[in-house]
C-alpha positions as CSV (number, residue, x, y, z in Angstrom):
1,M,16.8,5.3,-5.1
2,S,14.4,5.4,-7.9
3,G,11.6,2.6,-8.0
4,K,8.8,1.7,-10.3
5,I,5.3,1.5,-9.8
6,V,4.1,-2.2,-11.0
7,K,0.4,-1.9,-9.9
8,L,-2.1,0.6,-8.7
9,L,-4.8,-1.0,-6.8
10,L,-8.2,0.5,-4.8
11,A,-11.4,-0.9,-3.6
12,R,-14.7,1.1,-2.7
13,D,-15.4,-0.9,0.5
14,V,-13.6,-3.7,2.4
15,N,-15.8,-6.1,0.6
16,T,-14.9,-5.4,-2.7
17,P,-11.9,-6.6,-4.5
18,M,-8.9,-4.7,-5.3
19,Q,-9.2,-3.3,-8.7
20,N,-6.4,-2.3,-11.0
21,V,-6.4,1.0,-12.3
22,N,-3.9,2.9,-14.5
23,Q,-4.3,6.1,-12.6
24,M,-4.9,7.5,-9.3
25,V,-5.6,11.0,-7.5
26,L,-4.5,11.5,-4.0
27,E,-5.9,13.9,-1.8
28,E,-4.2,15.5,1.2
29,N,-6.1,14.6,4.5
30,K,-8.4,12.4,2.7
31,G,-6.6,9.4,0.6
32,I,-6.9,8.0,-2.7
33,F,-9.9,9.1,-4.5
34,G,-12.3,6.1,-5.2
35,D,-10.7,4.0,-2.3
36,R,-12.2,2.7,1.0
37,Y,-10.4,4.9,3.2
38,Y,-11.2,7.7,1.2
39,Y,-14.7,7.3,2.2
40,Q,-13.8,6.0,6.0
41,E,-15.1,2.7,5.0
42,G,-12.0,0.7,5.3
43,T,-11.2,-2.1,7.7
44,F,-9.5,0.2,10.0
45,S,-11.0,3.5,9.5
46,N,-11.8,5.5,12.4
47,K,-14.9,7.6,11.8
48,K,-14.2,10.3,14.1
49,E,-11.3,11.4,12.4
50,I,-8.8,10.8,9.3
51,E,-5.6,8.8,10.3
52,P,-2.7,9.7,8.2
53,D,-1.4,6.3,8.1
54,R,-4.6,5.3,6.4
55,D,-3.9,7.5,3.3
56,V,-1.9,5.3,1.2
57,T,-0.3,2.0,1.3
58,L,2.6,0.4,-0.6
59,I,4.2,-2.8,-1.1
60,E,7.3,-4.4,-2.8
61,I,6.6,-6.7,-5.6
62,E,10.0,-8.6,-4.6
63,N,8.5,-9.4,-1.3
64,I,5.3,-10.9,-2.4
65,E,7.3,-13.1,-4.9
66,E,9.4,-14.1,-2.1
67,F,6.7,-15.1,0.3
68,N,5.2,-17.1,-2.4
69,K,8.2,-18.9,-3.1
70,Q,9.2,-19.7,0.4
71,F,5.8,-20.7,1.2
72,N,4.5,-22.3,-1.9
73,Q,1.9,-20.0,-2.3
74,N,0.4,-17.9,-5.2
75,L,-0.5,-14.8,-3.3
76,T,-1.2,-11.8,-5.7
77,P,-0.8,-8.0,-4.9
78,E,-4.7,-7.6,-5.1
79,E,-5.1,-10.1,-2.1
80,L,-2.5,-8.1,0.0
81,R,-4.9,-4.9,-0.4
82,R,-2.1,-2.4,-0.5
83,N,-2.8,0.5,-3.1
84,I,0.9,1.0,-4.6
85,V,3.0,-2.0,-5.9
86,V,6.5,-1.0,-6.4
87,T,9.9,-2.6,-7.4
88,N,13.2,-1.6,-6.9
89,C,12.4,0.5,-3.8
90,K,13.5,-0.4,-0.3
91,L,10.0,0.7,1.6
92,N,11.3,-0.1,4.9
93,D,13.9,2.8,4.6
94,L,11.1,5.4,4.2
95,V,9.7,5.5,7.5
96,D,9.7,9.0,8.8
97,K,11.0,10.1,5.3
98,E,9.4,12.2,2.5
99,F,9.4,10.8,-0.9
100,Q,7.9,11.5,-4.3
101,I,5.8,9.6,-6.9
102,A,5.3,12.1,-10.0
103,N,3.9,15.3,-8.6
104,V,3.0,13.8,-5.4
105,V,4.5,14.0,-2.1
106,L,4.2,11.3,0.5
107,K,5.8,10.7,3.8
108,G,6.2,7.1,5.3
109,I,4.4,6.9,8.8
110,R,5.1,3.0,9.6
111,L,5.2,-0.4,8.3
112,C,2.2,-2.3,7.3
113,E,2.5,-5.4,9.3
114,P,0.1,-8.6,8.6
115,C,-3.2,-8.2,9.8
116,N,-6.2,-10.3,11.3
117,F,-7.6,-10.0,7.7
118,L,-5.1,-11.9,5.8
119,A,-4.4,-14.1,8.7
120,K,-8.1,-15.6,8.2
121,K,-8.0,-15.3,4.6
122,L,-4.8,-17.5,4.5
123,D,-5.2,-19.6,7.3
124,N,-1.2,-20.2,7.6
125,E,0.1,-18.6,10.7
126,E,3.9,-19.2,9.5
127,F,3.2,-17.4,6.3
128,L,2.3,-14.4,8.2
129,K,5.2,-14.8,10.6
130,G,7.3,-14.5,7.5
131,M,5.6,-11.3,6.5
132,I,6.7,-9.2,9.3
133,H,8.4,-6.2,8.6
134,K,8.0,-7.1,4.8
135,S,4.3,-6.4,4.1
136,G,4.8,-2.5,3.2
137,L,4.5,1.0,4.2
138,R,1.5,3.4,5.3
139,A,2.0,6.7,4.0
140,K,0.4,9.9,4.6
141,I,-0.4,12.4,1.4
142,I,1.6,15.9,2.1
143,K,0.9,17.3,-1.6
144,G,-1.8,15.6,-3.6
145,G,-1.9,14.9,-7.3
146,S,-2.1,12.3,-9.8
147,I,0.1,9.3,-10.5
148,D,0.0,6.3,-13.0
149,L,1.8,3.6,-14.2
150,N,4.6,5.3,-15.4
151,S,5.3,7.3,-12.5
152,Q,8.7,6.8,-10.6
153,V,9.5,6.8,-6.8
154,E,11.9,9.3,-5.8
155,I,13.4,9.9,-2.5
156,R,13.4,13.7,-1.7
């Protein structure tokens, strides 16, 4: 399976909108340079220790498009606040598996599920129920490096 990157997104803190970037630097045991979780300032950050499922998040653009069609929404990848938006890649299949993007090696830790942040923003409980098991993947950085919009997602 080979997926393509559609968008790369990060936010410096929890209150900053996600910003599109052309390239990211991912560091082991730290996260994405410049992102809120890199600085332990994300909504779910644990200030005492770095949690591996906070390194990087991914989501499939096909799921976002399906949500929007099914619930008559115009939700953008930026609003979902995942870091890497991909196409042609079944992220749910990558839980407990290693995969590679360019020279970066990641391991799927667990699925991202809809959260209270999104529930408050959308004020649509039915929409959130429709996102269960379709809201992306949390991954740990095994080997750091740089990725860009031309990088491919490859299963190891």
